C-alpha positions in Angstrom: -12.3 -10.8 26.6 -9.9 -13.7 26.8 -9.2 -16.2 24.1 -11.0 -18.9 26.0 -14.1 -16.8 26.5 -14.1 -16.0 22.8 -13.9 -19.7 21.9 -16.7 -20.6 24.2 -18.9 -17.9 22.6 -18.0 -19.2 19.1 -18.9 -22.8 20.2 -22.3 -21.6 21.5 -23.1 -19.9 18.3 -22.1 -23.0 16.3 -24.5 -25.1 18.4 -27.3 -22.7 17.6 -26.5 -22.9 13.8 -26.3 -26.7 13.8 -29.7 -27.0 15.6 -31.2 -24.6 13.0 -30.1 -26.8 10.1 -31.0 -30.1 11.7 -33.7 -31.9 9.8 -36.3 -33.4 12.1 -39.2 -35.8 11.4 -41.7 -33.6 13.2 -41.7 -29.9 14.1 -43.5 -28.1 16.9 -45.7 -25.2 15.9 -43.0 -22.9 17.4 -40.3 -24.4 15.3 -42.5 -24.4 12.2 -43.4 -20.7 12.8 -39.8 -19.7 13.2 -38.8 -21.5 10.0 -41.6 -20.0 7.9 -41.4 -16.5 9.4 -44.9 -16.4 10.8 -46.4 -16.2 14.4 -47.1 -19.2 16.4 -50.8 -18.2 16.7 -51.1 -18.0 12.9 -49.5 -21.4 12.4 -51.8 -23.0 15.1 -54.8 -21.5 13.3 -53.6 -23.0 10.0 -53.4 -26.4 11.8 -56.9 -26.0 13.2 -58.4 -25.0 9.9 -56.6 -27.6 7.8 -54.6 -25.1 5.9 -51.5 -27.2 6.6 -51.5 -30.9 7.4 -50.7 -31.4 11.1 -51.3 -33.9 13.8 -52.0 -33.8 17.5 -49.4 -35.6 19.6 -48.9 -35.9 23.3 -46.5 -33.2 24.5 -45.5 -34.7 27.8 -47.8 -32.2 29.6 -50.3 -34.7 30.9 -53.5 -35.1 28.9 -52.8 -32.1 26.7 -51.7 -32.6 23.1 -49.9 -30.3 20.8 -49.9 -29.8 17.0 -46.9 -31.1 15.2 -46.0 -30.7 11.5 -44.0 -33.2 9.5 -40.9 -32.3 7.6 -42.6 -33.3 4.4 -45.4 -30.9 5.1 -42.9 -28.1 5.8 -41.3 -28.7 2.4 -44.7 -28.9 0.7 -45.7 -25.6 2.3 -42.5 -24.0 1.2 -43.1 -25.2 -2.4 -46.8 -24.7 -2.8 -48.2 -22.6 0.1 -51.3 -23.1 2.1 -53.9 -25.7 1.4 -57.6 -24.7 0.9 -59.4 -24.5 4.2 -62.0 -27.1 5.2 
């Protein structure tokens, strides 16, 4: 492996690390699940049942909407856990 190839590999890994640490206003269910170490299915069920506060937003896929979770809700979940169900 050449020095140039090694540098490219290191740069790619740095991009992944920066994206992981980036604070966003809203997280998709996939991003939320990855952050909290749960499956996407479980997190979508939490959204549907009101166990976490989430909103439906247009996803760019026509008329279909997707659940999104705010950064504040992510922090609240990490501090306090799930809300009581509806």
